[in-house]
N, C-alpha and C positions, 0 to 999 in steps of 0.2 A: 191693418197694417198692409194687406196686399194692394188696396187701392192707390196708396201714396206711392208704393215702390213701382207699381206698374205705371204710374204716370211720370215718375222719375226717369224710367227707363225710356220712355218714349221722348221726353223731353232732351235727355242726353244724346238719343240718336238724332233728333233735330238739331242740337248744338253742333255735333260732329259734322251733320250734313253742311251746316251754315259755314263752318270753319274751313271744310274742305273746298266749297264753293268758292269762299272768299280768296282762295289762292290761286284760282283759275283765271285765265286770260279773260278779259272783258267780254270779248266776243264769244267765248265758249259760255260764259254765264248767261248770255241772252238767248243760248239755245235750250230746247227741251232735251232732259228734264231737269237742268239746272236752273231754269227759270221758277221753278216751283219752290214756294216758301211758305211755312207756317208762321214761324216767329223769327225775328231778327236775332243775331249773335247775342247782343246785349240782353235781350227779354229772356232769351234761353238760359243765358248764365246766371241771371238773377233768379229765375225760378229753380235751377238745378241747385243754387245754394240754399234756397227756402226748403225746397223738398228734401234735400240731403240732411238739413238740420232736423227736420221732423222725423224722417225715418231713423236717424241716430237716436233721437231722443225717445222715440217708441220702442227701440231696442233695448235700450238702458232701462226704461219703465218695465218691461215684459220681464226683464231679469230681476228686476227688485221686487215686482209684485206678484211674481211667479210662485203659484201654490205647490207645496210638495206633500203629497199624500204619503204618509208613512203608517205603517201598520205592523202590529205584533201578535203573535200567537203564543201562548203559554197554558200551563195546567192551572185549574182552579181559577179564583179571582172573579167568577161571573156573579152578576147580580140578578140573573134571572135563572139559571139552572144551577141548582145546589152542588151537584157532584160533577160539575164540568171538568172535563179532561182535555178540552180543547177551546179556549176563549181568544176570540179574535177581536182586536180593538182597532180603530182608525183614527187618525188625527191629521190635522194640517199644520205641516213643520215648516211651511214657507213663510213668505213676507207678504202675501196677498190672500184675500178671501177665495174659497172654492165653493161654488154653488153647484149643486148635484144637476146634472142634465139628463142622465140615465144611469140605471144600475141593472145589471142582468147576471144570470148565474149558470154555471155548467156544473151538473151533478151526475154522479154515478154510483153505483150500488158495489158493494165488495164481491168478490167472486163466489162467495157462498149464497149472496142473496140476488145475484145477477139476473137469475131466469125467472124470479117471482114478480118482478115489476119492470115494465119497459121503461127504459131511461131515455129522457129527452135526448135528442142528437146533436142538439146545438144550444147556444145560449138562449135562457128562458127568463120570463118574467118570475118576480119573487113568489107571486102565487102558485106557479106551476112548480117551483122547487120546492115550496111548504106541502104541496099536494104530494110529490114524489117521496119526501120524507115521512109522511103520515101513510102512504101506501106500503111503507116498508114496516109499519108497525110502530112507528115512533110518535109520541105525544108532545104536541107543542107545549112550550114552557115547563115541561118536566124533562124530556130527553133531549130537546133542542130548542134554541132561540135563535130567531132571524129577524133583525131590525129591518123594517120596511123603510127605506131611504127613497122617497119620493122626489120627482123633478122640483127644483126650487129650495130644497134642504140646503142648510150650510154646513159645511163639515168644520168643526170647532178648531180654532187656531190655539194649539197647546205645545208646552215645552218638553213635556215628559210623556213617555208611553203608557205610564201608569193612569195618566188623566184621559186616555182616549176614549173615545165612544164605542161602546160595546155594539158589534154589529153581528157577531154570532157566537153560539156556544153549545157545545155537544157533550153529552155524557157518555160513559163507556158504552152503553147500547147503541147510540148514534154513531160513536167512532168505529165501533166494530162493523156496522151494516153499511158505511159508506166508504167509498175509495177515493172519491173525487168531489171536492167542493171548492169551485173557482168562483171568485167574485169579480165583476169587471165594473169598474166605477168610472164614469166619464163627467168631468166637471168643467165649468167655464169660470174664467177670472174675471177681474174688475175690468180688463180691457176688451173681454169678449173672447180671448184665446181659449181654445178647447185642449183639455188635457186628460189622458187616460192612465189607469193603472190597473193592472191584473193581480188580484191576491190569491195565491195558490194556498187555501186554508188548509186542504188535505190533498196528498198526493198518493198515488198507489203504492202500497207498501212492497219493497223489493223482495223478490222471491229467491229463496235460497236454490243455487245451483247444485245439482248432485255431484258429490265427491268422485 
């Protein structure tokens, strides 16, 4: 969309230039810089109409085909962790496809476990996040499940959250040892536009202030 919009702006500027120049005296038009011409008025007007239609159509398509990444977190319901107390599912509730471009994770341990393992300071790859979970003494597919969404994977278009793709599940042990689990998902749609969604799967538990 950027290229047609940029070209449209340039042609509109040229059209304004030609209109202003057409209203000057003939002698003035023969002087520099008014002698400078890229396209005449009729050509500019035709191109503006054409590009304007393209831009408007592109905007309408982007709204119609825009993916909407919707996620839900609930207790139980995991297909991978038997006693899950936090299951996170993801679905595409929009009108167009969503193809994964990248997925990253931000994790932190609960306060009572924070000193045992060094937490990553920024967004990390799924393998780093899994390694952090295992360093806390958690076992994959027993205490936690993390779906590895690779680049090129498609987020399914579903109508209800119950049918969503399971991307994370934590049992009570994992839920106790973790204070932050965020998932950042970047996708592209059918038009090539990029969309991003941050999933705050676990946030730090609020501390009680002293009375």
